[in-house]
N, C-alpha and C positions, 0 to 999 in steps of 0.2 A: 884581631890577633891571628896571625898566620898559622894555619894548621888546626885551628880550634874554632870552627864556625859556630859551634853550639856551646861555647864556654859561658861561664857565669858573667853577669854584668852588674851585680849589686847584692846586698844582703836583703833577703826577703823576710826575715823574722828572727827573733831570739826568744826562746821559750824557757820558762822557769817553773820547776816543780815547787809547789808551796803548800804548806799545811793549811793556810788560810788565803786562798787565791784572791778573793774580793778585797780583803784587808791589804794584801801586798800591792794589788793594783791601785788602791786608794793611796797608799804610801808613795808610790812612784808618781802619781798625779799631784798629790799635795806637797810633797817635799822636793821633787825634781822637775815638776811642771810637764811631765810626760802625759800629754792630753790625748790618749787613745780613745777611740769610739768603743761601742759595745762589742765589736768584733775584734778588738785589739789593734785596729788600724791606726797608725800614727804617721803623719807626714812631716818628717824632719826636714830642716833646711838642707839644701845642697851643700856639700863640703867633703872633705877628706874622710876616708874610712881606712883604718889601719888593720891589716890582718897579719898577725905575727905569732910565731910559736915560741915557747919557752921550754927550758929543760924541765924534766918531770919533777926534780927536787927543788924547784924555785919556791921561795917564800913570798914572791911578789904579789901573789893572789891572796895573801893572808893565810887562811887555813889550807893545809895540804890536801884536804878533802875537796876543795873547790877546784874543778878541772878547767873552768873558763872564767873570764872576767869581762863584764860589760865596761865600755869606755864611752862616756858621753862628752861631747863638745859643749863648752860653756863660754859665755862672753866675758865674764868677770869671776874668776875663781874665788877671790877673797870674799866677794859679796855672796856667792853661792854657798861657800862653806859657813859663813856667818848665818845665812838664812836657815841652813840645815841645823846648825846648833840651836837656834831659837826654837826650832820644832822638836828638839830633844833627840835628834838623830845621832848615831854613833859615828862621829867624825874623827878621823885621825888628826893628830896635832901636826904631823909631818906634811910638808909639801916639797915638791922637787921642781927645779928649774933645769931645762935642757936647752942650751943655746941653739937657736935656729929651729927648735921644735915647739917649745912652749912650756907651760907650767902645769903641774899635776897635783892633785889632792885626792883623798879617798874617803869614802863613806861606806858603812856596812848597813845593808837593809835589814828590816826586822826578821827576816828568815836566815840571816847570817851570811849573805852574799856580799863580798867586797866589791865595790864599784869604783872605777877610776873616773875622775873628772879632769878634763883636759881643756885648758885655755890655749888654743894654738897661737904660735908666734906670729 
């Protein structure tokens, strides 16, 4: 990137406050398959990462108290949503299709954080 020799080159982490950190970590592992080690290191597959800003009054994140939203890439959105429902997760009935971008669905974790699931086109 011209003019920015020391710019960023990827996301290094995402940190969540939790009333029950161990339980929330287990939920992400058991429900979403996020297999992080004891230090929280996770090696996701290479792929696109979207960085986007939204208007402060958006309802897209669910609660207006939620300032950011995680988005995970998934291979099969319908199968992932079905798996989450069998585990008793709070899954939105709504899905969204964006031509040329992919399909989206949402789940809320046990701490009330809305998470977006994206099956890229």
